[in-house]
C-alpha positions, 0 to 999 in steps of 0.5 A: 931458797925463798919461794917465789912470790907468785907461788906463795900467793897461790899457796896462801889461797889454797891454805885458805880454802882448806881452812874454810872447809875444815876437813883433814888432808886425808879427807880432802885428798881422798876426794881429790884422788891425791895423797895427803902429803901431796895436798900438804905440799900444795898448801905449803907452797913446796909444790905447784900442781901441774894441772889446774883441774885438781885445784878447781875441784878443791875449790868446788869442794870447799864452797868457792864461788865463781869469782874466787875460782877465777882468782884461784886460776889466775894465781895458779897460772902465775905460780905455774909459770914461776915453777916452769921458769925455775925448772928449765933454765933454757931461755939463755940460748934464745938471745944468741939466736936473736942476735944472729938476725941483728947482724943481717941488717949490717951486711945489707947496708953495703947493698945500697953501696952501688948507689954512689957509683952514679955519683961520678956522673954529676949531671945524671942525678938531675936526670934521675929525678925525671926518671922517677915518673918513668917508673911506670914505664917498667910495667910494659916489661911485665907484659913481656910474658903475654905469651904465657898468659895466652897459653894459660888462657888456652889451658883454661879453655881446654879445662872448661871444655873438659868440665862441660863434657864431664859436668854431670860426673863432677857434680855427683862427686861433689854431692857429698859436700852438703853432707858436711852439714851433718857433721856440723851439728856435732860441732855444737858445744858440748854440754860439759867440759873435760880435762885429763891428767896423764902423768899421775903416780900411785899415792902421789909417789910411786910410778915406773917409767921406761926410758931408752937411756943409760942410768948416767943420762937420766936425771933424778926423779922429780916431784910428782907435780913435775912428772910431765916435764921430766917424762917429756924431756926423757921420752919416757913411757909409762911402765906396767901401769898408766894412771889417767884422771878424767875430770868432767864438769857440766856447763849448767847448774841445773841441767845435768849431763849423764855419763853412761859408759867408758870404753877402752880402744886399743889402736896398736899392740907391739912387743914391750919396749926393750928399755930400762925401767926407772922407779920414782918411789920415794917412800911416801904415800900409800895411805889412800888408794882411791876407787878407780876403773881397772883396765887390763890392756892384755885382754883382746877387748879391754874393759873399764871395770870399777874397783873399790878403793882403800883408806888406810889413813886411820886406825882401821883400813876402810873400804871405799866402795866402787861406783859404776855408771851412770854418773850425773854432772853439773857445773856445781857437781863435777866428777873425777874418773880415775883409770888404771891401765895395766899391761905385762905383755905389750907396748899398747897405744890406747884411748878412751870413749865416754858416752853421754846424754843431755837434754835429748842429745847423745854423743861420745867423746874421745879421750886422748893424751893431747890428741895422741893415744895413751901409751903403756908398755910392760916392764917384765924382764927389763933392768929396774933402777931406783934412785939412791939420794945419798949417792945421787945416782941410779942403782939396780934393785939388787944394789938397793936390796929391793926385789922385783 
């Protein structure tokens, strides 16, 4: 099946960036927190990234200027639309819905039908013409509910008297209103932008989702770039671990924003979901494990702890040293924070808080999943399934020969 022209155009721009930089897929993927195979699929057009920040990060690493980044974002937008059109053939039922309203005007046509009724009285139509100016005379009929207006006026008078008697208390109650100007100060634009990726897979390949469906009702595993759409359509929840990538970029090339700390807030704990576990593993990746912040959601007060990464893409395994706070970001030097939140014993809903300072200002940004808490549930004791691509069906670990 030929690639969409928009996808091919976007892939060409990505290939040009990589060729300009000269670094290998492994080296660039390490900086982007994606596997070499995933980056190769971006360049070949086999996959379109689900989110633009990873592409923008690549552009910055390869020295793209502002105009090139805008062109790249426009190309990604068109390619992403093409990917979504190919992934969901849902537009077909829409014409049926639009056809229904079109049938409404047809039954409305008979409604003016009563008009011909006065036709038998031929002389009356001529009288109907002078009746047109009489239309304003219908206005007095609106004056018929005058008693209601009087009653309403009386009610208003009563309310005014009550307000006069209780005037001072009501003013004190409204006094906090001016305090809303204080929050107005926080409405000032942040000195940085941030975005997240919440449907990441380890190494771009391995992940587990909990789904409240039988295997026959679950679609085959998607490619990593389409994981968000797959998880949303199945009502899936991260099983055992959730990977969240936070991309932070300053607005100024010279005035740096300092990131001081990352806090974890668990807003709800419940028993792990009694759903089936479906593994997305397809046998790729694993060469690079980027440095990240590990979070143990089972602890009473979880902390984001910096952890070393590993690079096994060469002849020897190389450690990628962890870097703790503080970080500095500008418009030309963004930063990516990868958070790995794990749990074995709860269905946890949680979010992150990022502390920052810049130019005498300080603040805290709440990092959520589109306004909702992130969600991760343990998988211990749940039936686990992997997908058999040969038989095109989900099978259990025991059937596949895997354990755990």
